[in-house]
N, C-alpha and C positions, 0 to 999 in steps of 0.2 A: 540463665541463660549465659556465659560470660559478657562480658561485653564486646569484645573481640568479634563475639560467632554472632552481635547485633551489625557491628559491623560491617558485617562480612555479606552476610542477610541483604543491606542495604546496597551496600555497594554492586551486586548484581543486579540487582530491579535495578538499580540506574545505569549499570550496561547495559546490559536486555531491551533497556526502553529506547537509552541513546541510538545500539546498536536497529534495533526497529524500525527506529524513522531516520536511518540511513539503508538498511535496506528495500524497503519496502517504500521512502516517498519518490525515490525518483524514477519508479514501477508507475507508479500512480497518475506522475507528469507526465511522462511520456503518451502510456495511455488517453490523458485525457487530452492534450494536445493534438495528438495524430486523430482522437475523436469531432475536436472540434474544427480543426484541418477536413477534415471526409466532408462534416458537415455543412462547411464553405464551400467545398468543391458545386456539392451536391446543389448545394442553393444560386450557386455565380451557371452551371449549367443549368438549371432548370431557365434561367434569365436569359440565356442566351436562347433559347427555347432547343437545346441539347441535349436535356433531358431524354433517358427513354425508359417512355413509362411500359415496357413489360416488365422491365428491371424491377428487382428492390433497394434498396439502400446497399449504401457498395461499405459504408459501413463491415466490418469487421468482430468487433471483440479483440480480448486481448489477447498478446502474440501470451505463447507459454511456460517463453522466461518472465512478461511481465505478470503472469498466474505464477509462478512458483517462485520470484520471487516479492509479491506480497502475502505469499501464504510463507512462505517464511519468516515474513515481519510479524503477520498476525501470533508466529507463535514466538518471538524472542516476547513480542508484546505481553504474552498471555503470562510466560516465566516471570518477565516485570514485574506483574498485576500479580502473580503468585508468589514474586519474593516480600511483597511490600505486604500482603495481607500476614504471609509470616512475620514479616517483621515487626508489624502494628500488635498484632497475637501473641506474641514473647516480648515482649516488650510491656 
């Protein structure tokens, strides 16, 4: 395999890894911040005596957009790993 092909495979791995981070990390951070905020709200309401015992948690989980971005980041991460494995197997 020519050296330029090795460089191309390594570049694909690096670009896919960076893209996975840039796509998925903001969605994950948004989800965790909202979950933390919801938990703090529940604790405050319980402390104030306003917690409704009949209802469950107010937390809703990930939004569709967050789920889509994290899945896209996971797919890009898989591409990065596969490219990295291909790079090391070809060298």
